[in-house]
N, C-alpha and C positions, 0 to 999 in steps of 0.2 A: 166755383164754376170757372172763374177766370184762370185759376191755376191749371185746371184740367184742360182748358182750351189752349193755353200757352204750351202745356206739355205736349199736346197733340201736334202743335205747330213745330216744336223743336224736333219731334220725331221724324218730321218730313225733311229736315235739313240734311243735305248731302254731306256726309262726313269725309274728311280728308283721307287720302290713301298714302301709303308709304311704299317705297320700292324695296324689293328683296331680290338679291342675286345669289343663287345657289352656285358657288364657284368651285367647290371641292378643294379649296386651297389647304384645308387641314390635312389632306391626303398626300401632300408633297413628301416624298421619301427619296433618300439618297442611296437606297439599297442597290446592289448590283443586279438584282432580279429585274426582268423586263416589266413585270406587273406585280401588284400586291393585291391580296384579297381583302375586300372591305366588309366588315361585319354588317349584317342586316338586322333591322333597317338602318340605313344611313340617315342621320338626323343633322340638319343644318338650318339655322334661322327659323325654327318653327315648322319645318317641313320634313317629311319622311320620304325616303326613296327605297323601294324594294323591287324584287323581280318576280315574274311569273312566267308561265309557259302556256302554250295553246294558241289556237287560231280560231276566230279573231280575238285575241286578248281576253280570254274568258277563264283561264285556270290560274291558280295561285300556288305559291310555295316553291316553284322550281327556279333553277338558275342561281348563279353567283354574281356578285358585283366585283368588277376588277377596276383598278386604277392604274394608268400607265405611269411609268417612272422615267427619269431622264435617260436611263440606259436603253429605253425602248426605241426602236427605229421610227415608231410613229409618234414619239414625243414631240409636241409642238410648243413647248415652253410654258405650259400651264397644265396643272392636274386635270384630267378628264376621266370619265368612267364609261364602261361598256359592260355587257353581261355575257356569260358563256353560252355556248350553243347547247341546247337540249335536243338530242336526237329525235327527229321526226316532228318536233313541236316548235322549234325556234325559242325565242325568249323575248320578253318585253319589260320595260320599266313602268312602275306605278309611282306617281308623285302625288302626295296629299298633305294637307295641313295637319299638324299634330292634333289640333283642337277640332278638326273636321269642318272648319269654316270654308267659305268661298274665297276665290282669288281670281286674278286675271293673268293669263299668259301673254307676255309681250313678245319675247323672242328667246332663242337659244342658239348656241354655237354648235355646229355639227361638223365632224371630219370623218371621211370615209376610212374604213379599215381595209377594204378590198373593193373590187369592181362590182358592187351591188348598190346602184345609185337610188334606192328607194328609201324614203324616210316618212313614216306615217305618224301622225299625232291625233289622238282622240281625246276630246274633253267631255266630261260628264257633268250634267247640270243637276241641281238639287231636286228639280221636278221630275227627274227620270229621263229627260231628253239627252241628246249627245250631239257633238259637232265633230267634224273630221277635216283634217288638212293633209293632203298628200303632196310631198315634195319630191321632185325628180332632180337629183344632184348630178350634174354632168361629170363624167369620168374623164379627167384630163391628166394623163400620166405625170406631166411636169408639175401639176398642182395637187398631186395625190395627197400629200401630207399638208393640208391647210384647212383651217376652220372656215366655215361659211356660216354667216348669221342668217337664220331663218326667222322671219317676222310673222306675227299672228295678229289678226284683226279683231274687230269688236265682237265677233261670234265666240271668241274664247274668253269673254268676260263673264264673271260670275260662275265659274266652274268650281266643283269641289273635288275633282280628281282628274289627273292626266295619265294617259297610258301611251307609250311611244316606243318605236323601234330602238333596239339597243345592241343587237348582235353584230351588225355589219358597220356600225358607226359609233364613234365615241362622242359624248356630249359634254358640254361645258357651259358655264355662264348662263344658267336658266334665269331669265329676267321675268320677275313676277311683280304684281301690284296687289297689295292687301289693304282693304279698307280698315280704318280705325274701328276699334270695338265700340258697339252701340251701348251707351249707358243704360242701366235699368231704369224703368219709368219712375221708381221711387227716388232715384238720384235726381231726376228732373224736378220732381215735386219738392224735394228738400232744397234744391238750388233756388227754385222760384219762391219758395216760402221765405228763404233768407233774403232774396232780393226785395220781396214785399215788406219784410221787417225793416230793411234799410230805408226803403221808400217812406214807410210810416214815420220813422224817426226823423227823416229829413223834412217831412211835412210839418211835424210838430215843432221842430226848430224854426222853420220858416214862419209858422203861425205865431210863435212867441216873439219873434223879431218884429212882426207887423203890429202886434198888440203893445 
């Protein structure tokens, strides 16, 4: 009974999280082409990125992922991605964990590709709910080619999928937080049983010293 009680207590402990930054650095290319096509899904640090089409972000399978190269006039010194336009439908990115688990969105860098200053991000929750953040990015000609860091609050914690604009802006440095994996209950039981055995041995030694 004590083991079961301690196991239940351990299950309530908040596990540490670790940061993940999807930075697309593996896509750095010195080709003379302005862009390169990225195979789908793009996978980095346990996350997958793919594209879809439709409004509002409901269809899948359309669009291509492109990465800018240093020869591109929109190159900002770091690999970034955007998706191609699908006639009459637009396009969007979907970001998910490979294992389907939850995560937190902290921030991402966004740079406009033309004068379309809207950037929407939707987060989907395991219970079927969703959250949304709309960003209006000021169009300033002299700052046209510059990343802006968009931050996301506590409502983007514990999501299992993100969908966001991708045609009119390139994205980079998607900052995420992922909780450590929760051990199976059997692991807790074995650990507590081992601790109990160590405690029993220590008590026996102490009893022998007293006698």
